[in-house]
Phi, psi and omega in degrees: 000318180298322179298319180293318179296321177295320178296317178299318180294323181288317184281319181086194184280128182242018178273160178277157181293153179292144176289166178300131189292333184240083179292122185300320182295318178299316180295320181293312179296320179298319179293319177296319179298314179297319180294315180295321177294321178299318182289315190267328186239012177071025174103352183213130178246121180260126183242137171249117177275134182232122175266111184263012178130031184274180180273358181082003176295314180294322180297323178298319180289324176295318179294330177297335177299335181269355182284168183298336181288309181273319175039064185297338179297334179291346179259007177096011179252132175220152181264138182243158183274342183238138175294339179293341180255005188263148171263337186217144172251128177252101189255132182242156172084163171286143183285114177286154182300329180286337181260354184303307181293320179298320178293320177298318180292322177296316178299315181294327181283341179282125183293144177280149356281130183243154175247144176234127177243127174272125184253133175085170179297323179293318180292328182286313185215014181098340176049224181302328187270332178061212180243130182207190177299335183256350187226135176280343182093224186299153180294326181297343177282346182249314179226159178293138182243134181268328181208160181230134174247107184277161179136159181221082348272160175289145180286163179303323178294321176296322177298316178297318178297318180296319177296317178300315179296317182295319182280348178274345180289138176292145180259000000 
């Protein structure tokens, strides 16, 4: 233990500096998101994230929305565990044949009016995986999709912009 403490004292701090705490673009998109959610959903948007067979790249970026840097909950967005409590489905990945029926059931369990966003290149058109014996391809081939957020994977800020765009479309 003493050897480790001496090494820490000799080397010093090796972490990178913290980024600027108030990124202007994030604050701007967040304010627009909060206003639009207030108008359309009464102040709170409940999202159910569904992995339909992805590589988990998009899931990592979606989970980053909940970290202290992006903290999407401060803008009125929260993730729920059940589609029965959701206003929106955030679906990632090409739909694998094994997830096809589960995705349909999740869609059916989400109360209307519901929004569905296909996330990432795989969700948009099958991406790297395409359509095959194991994959249905794009999410739109299985359930109706209202919006698409492209990217491989899309950044948390792109996800916020995509959610903002989706809830801003007239129904």
